[in-house]
TORMIDREN-710477 format. One record per atom (N, C-alpha, C, O, CB): atom name; x, y negated, z negated; residue number from 1. Coordinates in Angstrom, 3 decimals, m for minus. Atoms other than C-alpha are relative to their C-alpha. Glycine has a CB too. Example, Ala and Ser with C-alpha at 12.3 -4.5 7.8 and 13.67 -1.06 7.14 Angstrom:
2
+------+----------+----------+----------+-----+
| atom |        u |        v |        w |   n |
+------+----------+----------+----------+-----+
|    N |    0.890 |    1.190 |    0.000 |   1 |
|   CA |   12.300 |    4.500 |   m7.800 |   1 |
|    C |    0.900 |   m1.200 |    0.000 |   1 |
|    O |    1.936 |   m1.181 |   m0.665 |   1 |
|   CB |   m0.992 |   m0.027 |   m1.246 |   1 |
|    N |   m0.820 |    1.190 |    0.060 |   2 |
|   CA |   13.670 |    1.060 |   m7.140 |   2 |
|    C |   m0.770 |   m1.090 |   m0.730 |   2 |
|    O |   m0.261 |   m2.198 |   m0.899 |   2 |
|   CB |    0.414 |   m0.462 |    1.415 |   2 |
+------+----------+----------+----------+-----+
END
This chain:
45
+------+----------+----------+----------+-----+
| atom |        u |        v |        w |   n |
+------+----------+----------+----------+-----+
|    N |   m0.241 |   m1.584 |   m0.176 |   1 |
|   CA |    5.978 |  m29.969 |  m21.969 |   1 |
|    C |   m1.843 |    0.565 |    0.176 |   1 |
|    O |   m2.923 |    0.411 |   m0.393 |   1 |
|   CB |    1.027 |    0.806 |   m1.775 |   1 |
|    N |    1.919 |   m0.117 |   m0.393 |   2 |
|   CA |    3.046 |  m28.295 |  m19.751 |   2 |
|    C |    0.334 |    1.905 |   m1.240 |   2 |
|    O |    1.468 |    2.342 |   m1.435 |   2 |
|   CB |   m0.749 |    0.346 |    3.048 |   2 |
|    N |    0.207 |   m1.223 |    0.190 |   3 |
|   CA |    2.381 |  m24.746 |  m21.527 |   3 |
|    C |   m0.929 |    0.609 |    0.192 |   3 |
|    O |   m1.995 |    0.285 |   m0.331 |   3 |
|   CB |    0.180 |    0.240 |   m0.800 |   3 |
|    N |    1.019 |   m0.570 |   m0.628 |   4 |
|   CA |    0.585 |  m22.071 |  m19.578 |   4 |
|    C |   m0.087 |    1.503 |   m0.678 |   4 |
|    O |    0.641 |    2.305 |   m1.264 |   4 |
|   CB |    0.243 |   m0.055 |    1.588 |   4 |
|    N |    0.106 |   m1.671 |    0.963 |   5 |
|   CA |   m0.995 |  m19.038 |  m20.752 |   5 |
|    C |   m1.018 |    0.390 |    0.387 |   5 |
|    O |   m2.015 |   m0.327 |    0.479 |   5 |
|   CB |   m0.105 |    0.143 |   m1.724 |   5 |
|    N |    0.530 |   m1.000 |   m0.866 |   6 |
|   CA |   m2.500 |  m16.374 |  m19.178 |   6 |
|    C |   m0.624 |    1.354 |   m0.823 |   6 |
|    O |   m0.342 |    1.546 |   m2.005 |   6 |
|   CB |    1.199 |    0.405 |    0.992 |   6 |
|    N |    0.816 |   m1.461 |    0.645 |   7 |
|   CA |   m4.601 |  m12.874 |  m20.066 |   7 |
|    C |   m0.789 |    0.469 |    0.319 |   7 |
|    O |   m1.962 |    0.101 |    0.384 |   7 |
|   CB |   m0.485 |    0.129 |   m0.986 |   7 |
|    N |    0.324 |   m0.273 |   m0.419 |   8 |
|   CA |   m4.791 |  m10.354 |  m18.811 |   8 |
|    C |   m0.426 |    1.181 |   m0.750 |   8 |
|    O |   m0.276 |    1.344 |   m1.961 |   8 |
|   CB |    0.455 |   m0.237 |    0.800 |   8 |
|    N |    1.007 |   m0.692 |    0.301 |   9 |
|   CA |   m6.855 |   m7.546 |  m18.905 |   9 |
|    C |    0.398 |    1.753 |   m0.006 |   9 |
|    O |   m0.560 |    2.379 |    0.450 |   9 |
|   CB |   m1.092 |   m0.482 |    1.020 |   9 |
|    N |    0.064 |   m0.950 |   m0.203 |  10 |
|   CA |   m5.520 |   m4.058 |  m19.053 |  10 |
|    C |    0.043 |    1.176 |   m1.393 |  10 |
|    O |   m0.039 |    0.845 |   m2.576 |  10 |
|   CB |    0.851 |   m0.049 |    0.935 |  10 |
|    N |    0.065 |   m0.742 |    0.869 |  11 |
|   CA |   m5.381 |   m0.610 |  m20.750 |  11 |
|    C |    1.432 |    0.311 |   m0.471 |  11 |
|    O |    2.428 |   m0.011 |    0.177 |  11 |
|   CB |   m0.765 |    0.996 |    0.391 |  11 |
|    N |   m1.714 |   m0.394 |    0.337 |  12 |
|   CA |   m2.209 |    0.698 |  m22.651 |  12 |
|    C |    0.428 |    1.276 |    1.121 |  12 |
|    O |    1.451 |    1.409 |    1.792 |  12 |
|   CB |    0.235 |    0.736 |   m1.974 |  12 |
|    N |    0.054 |   m1.093 |   m0.993 |  13 |
|   CA |   m2.666 |    3.651 |  m20.607 |  13 |
|    C |    0.969 |   m0.671 |    1.389 |  13 |
|    O |    2.102 |   m0.448 |    1.815 |  13 |
|   CB |   m1.827 |    0.379 |    0.409 |  13 |
|    N |   m0.427 |    0.476 |   m1.501 |  14 |
|   CA |   m2.420 |    1.571 |  m17.308 |  14 |
|    C |    1.522 |   m0.659 |   m0.095 |  14 |
|    O |    2.139 |   m0.534 |    0.963 |  14 |
|   CB |   m1.184 |   m1.268 |    0.645 |  14 |
|    N |   m0.430 |    0.762 |    0.450 |  15 |
|   CA |    0.365 |   m0.628 |  m19.069 |  15 |
|    C |    1.574 |    1.209 |    0.085 |  15 |
|    O |    2.636 |    0.848 |    0.593 |  15 |
|   CB |   m0.887 |   m0.653 |   m1.305 |  15 |
|    N |   m0.959 |   m0.558 |    0.435 |  16 |
|   CA |    2.718 |    2.257 |  m19.911 |  16 |
|    C |   m0.047 |    1.282 |    1.310 |  16 |
|    O |    0.759 |    2.204 |    1.181 |  16 |
|   CB |   m0.180 |    0.344 |   m1.688 |  16 |
|    N |    0.035 |   m0.353 |   m0.546 |  17 |
|   CA |    1.584 |    3.907 |  m16.695 |  17 |
|    C |    1.453 |   m0.897 |    1.162 |  17 |
|    O |    2.543 |   m0.596 |    1.649 |  17 |
|   CB |   m1.330 |    0.199 |   m0.038 |  17 |
|    N |   m0.538 |    0.781 |   m0.782 |  18 |
|   CA |    2.612 |    1.007 |  m14.806 |  18 |
|    C |    2.421 |    0.278 |   m0.035 |  18 |
|    O |    3.231 |    0.372 |    0.887 |  18 |
|   CB |   m0.892 |   m1.708 |   m0.727 |  18 |
|    N |   m1.220 |    0.437 |    0.388 |  19 |
|   CA |    6.437 |    0.868 |  m16.933 |  19 |
|    C |    0.823 |    1.533 |    0.650 |  19 |
|    O |    1.812 |    1.517 |    1.383 |  19 |
|   CB |    0.067 |   m0.428 |   m1.872 |  19 |
|    N |   m0.642 |   m1.160 |   m1.069 |  20 |
|   CA |    7.189 |    4.804 |  m15.709 |  20 |
|    C |   m0.005 |   m0.130 |    1.232 |  20 |
|    O |    0.922 |    0.395 |    1.850 |  20 |
|   CB |   m0.548 |    1.193 |   m0.014 |  20 |
|    N |   m0.419 |    0.166 |   m1.349 |  21 |
|   CA |    6.790 |    3.933 |  m12.549 |  21 |
|    C |    1.553 |   m0.645 |    0.589 |  21 |
|    O |    2.613 |   m0.407 |    1.169 |  21 |
|   CB |   m1.051 |   m0.823 |    0.454 |  21 |
|    N |   m1.489 |    1.207 |   m0.095 |  22 |
|   CA |    8.903 |    1.002 |  m12.602 |  22 |
|    C |    1.795 |    1.055 |    0.022 |  22 |
|    O |    2.738 |    1.124 |    0.811 |  22 |
|   CB |   m0.051 |   m1.336 |   m2.137 |  22 |
|    N |   m1.697 |   m0.858 |    0.427 |  23 |
|   CA |   12.048 |    3.555 |  m14.363 |  23 |
|    C |   m0.114 |    1.124 |    0.987 |  23 |
|    O |    0.908 |    1.462 |    1.584 |  23 |
|   CB |    0.253 |    0.828 |   m1.944 |  23 |
|    N |   m0.150 |   m1.239 |   m1.318 |  24 |
|   CA |   10.994 |    6.509 |  m11.830 |  24 |
|    C |    0.978 |   m1.031 |    0.987 |  24 |
|    O |    2.202 |   m0.906 |    0.953 |  24 |
|   CB |   m1.948 |    0.597 |    1.011 |  24 |
|    N |   m0.481 |    0.671 |   m1.041 |  25 |
|   CA |   11.848 |    3.870 |   m9.003 |  25 |
|    C |    1.502 |   m0.336 |   m0.150 |  25 |
|    O |    2.224 |    0.006 |    0.786 |  25 |
|   CB |   m0.802 |   m1.152 |    0.180 |  25 |
|    N |   m1.272 |    0.513 |    0.224 |  26 |
|   CA |   15.096 |    2.491 |  m10.269 |  26 |
|    C |    0.928 |    1.112 |   m0.094 |  26 |
|    O |    1.968 |    1.054 |    0.562 |  26 |
|   CB |    0.047 |   m0.841 |   m1.178 |  26 |
|    N |   m1.228 |   m0.908 |   m0.027 |  27 |
|   CA |   16.860 |    6.101 |  m11.498 |  27 |
|    C |   m0.098 |    0.281 |    1.794 |  27 |
|    O |    0.944 |    0.441 |    2.431 |  27 |
|   CB |   m0.195 |    1.650 |   m1.208 |  27 |
|    N |   m0.624 |   m0.471 |   m1.283 |  28 |
|   CA |   16.113 |    6.884 |   m7.784 |  28 |
|    C |    0.701 |   m1.025 |    0.848 |  28 |
|    O |    1.433 |   m0.678 |    1.775 |  28 |
|   CB |   m1.025 |    0.607 |    0.836 |  28 |
|    N |   m1.217 |    0.241 |   m0.819 |  29 |
|   CA |   17.768 |    4.096 |   m6.488 |  29 |
|    C |    1.254 |   m0.248 |   m0.364 |  29 |
|    O |    2.134 |   m0.474 |    0.466 |  29 |
|   CB |   m0.157 |   m0.861 |    0.662 |  29 |
|    N |   m1.579 |   m0.921 |    0.406 |  30 |
|   CA |   20.852 |    4.792 |   m8.838 |  30 |
|    C |    0.533 |    0.501 |    0.492 |  30 |
|    O |    1.562 |    0.470 |    1.167 |  30 |
|   CB |    0.225 |    0.833 |   m0.672 |  30 |
|    N |   m1.131 |   m1.612 |   m0.965 |  31 |
|   CA |   21.313 |    7.875 |   m7.912 |  31 |
|    C |   m0.020 |    0.237 |    1.043 |  31 |
|    O |    0.484 |    1.330 |    1.301 |  31 |
|   CB |   m0.193 |    1.487 |   m0.190 |  31 |
|    N |    0.237 |    0.116 |   m1.585 |  32 |
|   CA |   20.528 |    7.231 |   m4.133 |  32 |
|    C |   m0.458 |    1.024 |    0.738 |  32 |
|    O |    0.090 |    1.420 |    1.766 |  32 |
|   CB |    1.109 |   m0.299 |    0.674 |  32 |
|    N |    1.186 |   m0.667 |    0.021 |  33 |
|   CA |   17.855 |    9.395 |   m3.912 |  33 |
|    C |   m0.928 |    0.905 |   m0.194 |  33 |
|    O |   m0.925 |    1.077 |   m1.413 |  33 |
|   CB |   m0.107 |    0.014 |    0.359 |  33 |
|    N |    1.471 |    0.172 |   m0.119 |  34 |
|   CA |   14.872 |   10.631 |   m3.640 |  34 |
|    C |   m0.930 |    1.323 |   m0.970 |  34 |
|    O |   m2.129 |    1.581 |   m0.869 |  34 |
|   CB |   m0.339 |    0.082 |    1.819 |  34 |
|    N |    0.542 |   m1.129 |    0.647 |  35 |
|   CA |   14.246 |   13.630 |   m6.009 |  35 |
|    C |   m0.088 |   m0.148 |   m0.868 |  35 |
|    O |    0.655 |   m0.863 |   m1.540 |  35 |
|   CB |    0.365 |    0.962 |   m0.002 |  35 |
|    N |    0.666 |    0.399 |    1.287 |  36 |
|   CA |   12.042 |   14.015 |   m8.752 |  36 |
|    C |    1.029 |    0.013 |   m1.070 |  36 |
|    O |    2.135 |    0.511 |   m1.282 |  36 |
|   CB |   m1.193 |    0.952 |   m0.388 |  36 |
|    N |   m0.299 |    0.768 |    1.209 |  37 |
|   CA |   12.311 |   12.312 |  m11.734 |  37 |
|    C |   m1.003 |    0.463 |   m1.450 |  37 |
|    O |   m2.225 |    0.446 |   m1.600 |  37 |
|   CB |   m0.263 |   m1.647 |    0.465 |  37 |
|    N |    1.167 |   m0.408 |    0.985 |  38 |
|   CA |   11.212 |   13.570 |  m15.067 |  38 |
|    C |    0.983 |   m0.435 |   m1.618 |  38 |
|    O |    1.962 |    0.058 |   m2.179 |  38 |
|   CB |   m0.559 |    2.132 |    0.254 |  38 |
|    N |    0.012 |    0.738 |    1.075 |  39 |
|   CA |   11.300 |   11.277 |  m18.024 |  39 |
|    C |   m0.661 |    0.692 |   m0.923 |  39 |
|    O |   m1.828 |    1.083 |   m0.906 |  39 |
|   CB |   m0.479 |   m1.200 |    0.177 |  39 |
|    N |    0.983 |   m0.828 |    1.408 |  40 |
|   CA |   10.878 |   12.977 |  m21.549 |  40 |
|    C |    1.069 |   m1.116 |   m1.146 |  40 |
|    O |    2.221 |   m1.550 |   m1.159 |  40 |
|   CB |    0.332 |    2.609 |   m0.303 |  40 |
|    N |   m0.320 |    0.698 |    1.056 |  41 |
|   CA |   10.821 |   11.075 |  m24.743 |  41 |
|    C |    1.524 |    0.428 |   m0.950 |  41 |
|    O |    1.817 |    1.561 |   m1.331 |  41 |
|   CB |   m1.292 |    0.133 |   m0.784 |  41 |
|    N |   m1.304 |   m0.163 |    0.437 |  42 |
|   CA |   14.427 |   10.442 |  m26.344 |  42 |
|    C |    1.337 |   m0.108 |    0.786 |  42 |
|    O |    2.428 |   m0.507 |    0.377 |  42 |
|   CB |   m0.028 |    1.088 |   m0.463 |  42 |
|    N |   m0.836 |    0.211 |   m0.857 |  43 |
|   CA |   16.283 |   10.529 |  m23.602 |  43 |
|    C |    0.918 |   m1.809 |   m0.107 |  43 |
|    O |    0.601 |   m2.834 |   m0.709 |  43 |
|   CB |   m0.939 |    0.348 |    1.313 |  43 |
|    N |   m0.416 |    1.600 |   m0.203 |  44 |
|   CA |   18.627 |    7.408 |  m22.739 |  44 |
|    C |    0.165 |    0.383 |    1.462 |  44 |
|    O |    0.534 |    1.421 |    2.012 |  44 |
|   CB |    1.555 |   m0.782 |   m0.922 |  44 |
|    N |   m0.245 |   m0.105 |   m1.574 |  45 |
|   CA |   18.454 |    6.152 |  m19.051 |  45 |
|    C |    0.645 |   m0.995 |    0.444 |  45 |
|    O |    0.919 |   m1.069 |    1.642 |  45 |
|   CB |   m1.150 |    0.070 |    0.835 |  45 |
+------+----------+----------+----------+-----+
END
């Protein structure tokens, strides 16, 4: 068995910005439009 590990260096803000972008794109795709998406804490998507 081979185990490969990799270490990435990025800030928490970069990580959450990436998640926000991915979620926004997924919501727009699911809705089938390009209207603005407002992500609010506590909302279920």
